[in-house]
N, C-alpha and C positions, 0 to 999 in steps of 0.2 A: 179107439184112438189111443195110441201108445205114448205119445208125447204128453208131458205135463204142460198145460198152457201157462203162460206168464200171468201173474196176478195183476190186475189194474185196481185203481182206487175207485170208490163209489162215485166220486165226482167225474171221473173219466166216463163211466157208464152213463151218467146224466147228460153228457154231451151228445149222445145219440138221439136223433129225432126219429122215432119209430112210429109209423102211421099205417092204418088200414088203407089199402088202395083197391080199387076195382078195375080189372083189365077190361078195357073197352074195345081194343083192337089188338091183334097179334098177327105177325106175318114173318115168314122166313127172311133172314138177313140176306140181302142180294149178293153179298161178297164173303160169306162165311158158311161153312157146312154145319157148324154146331150152334150158331146163334139165332135167337128169335128177337124181333123188335116188338116191344110192347108199348102200347099207349095206355096210360094209367090215369084214372080219375082219383085225385087225392083231395077231393072236396073243393078247396079254394082254387085249385089249378089242375090242369092236365099236364102230364109229363111223359117223355119218352125214356124207356129203359131198354137195355140190351142185356139179354140173359142167355147163358149156355145151356139151353134146354132141349135143343133139337136132338133127336135120338131117344129122348124120354117122353116128349109131348108133341103132338101136332098143334100148330099155332091156333087153329080154330077151337081146340078143346080148352084153351086158356081164357077165352072171352067170357066175361061174366064172373070169373073167379075173384074172390076177395083174398088178398094175400098181405102179409105184413112186409113193409118196405123200410129201409133206412133211407130217409129223405135228405139228409144233410151231408152226404158224401160229396166231395168235389166232383164236378163233371168229368167224364172220362171218354175219350175217343176210342171207339172199338170198331176196327175195320172201316173207318171212314164215317161212322155215325156216332153222334153224341149220346151217351147214357148219363141220365141225371138221377142216380140212385141205385139201390140194390135190393132185390127181393131176398127174404129169409127162407131157407129150405134146409132139409137134412138129406143126406145121401146115405142110402143103405151101405152096410159094410162091404158088400160085394159090388157096389156101384151099379146096381141094376135098376135102382129106382130113385127118383127125387121126390121128396114129400114136402109140400109147402107148409109154412107156419101160417095158419089161418085163424080167423076168429071163430069161436064156437057157433055163432049164429050170425046172420046178416046184421051189419051195422053201417052207419053212415060213413062214406068214404071220407078220409081225412082225420078220422078219429085217432087221437093220440094213444099210443101203447106205452104203458109204464109198468 
């Protein structure tokens, strides 16, 4: 990454609600070539998230994965479907792979990340 990111204050970071979620269902978005619709167990609730993962993952390969999610983003419509959060991932420099931020071992869905 060549750009220097803008600094934020620690209190701004504390505003993020990062949680472990377990993908319970995943399917190709019916109206988009690059999107996958995920159903995620966040412990106290189930949530739908939309992610641009097609081309990197088959939907069925995501079921059962535990991933770190930002859970307090404002909901967003993506090609006619609502997404209520964002998964955290890194993309390789050549953009050939997406690698999820995951817990080191299995942990209860909904566990807060700090």
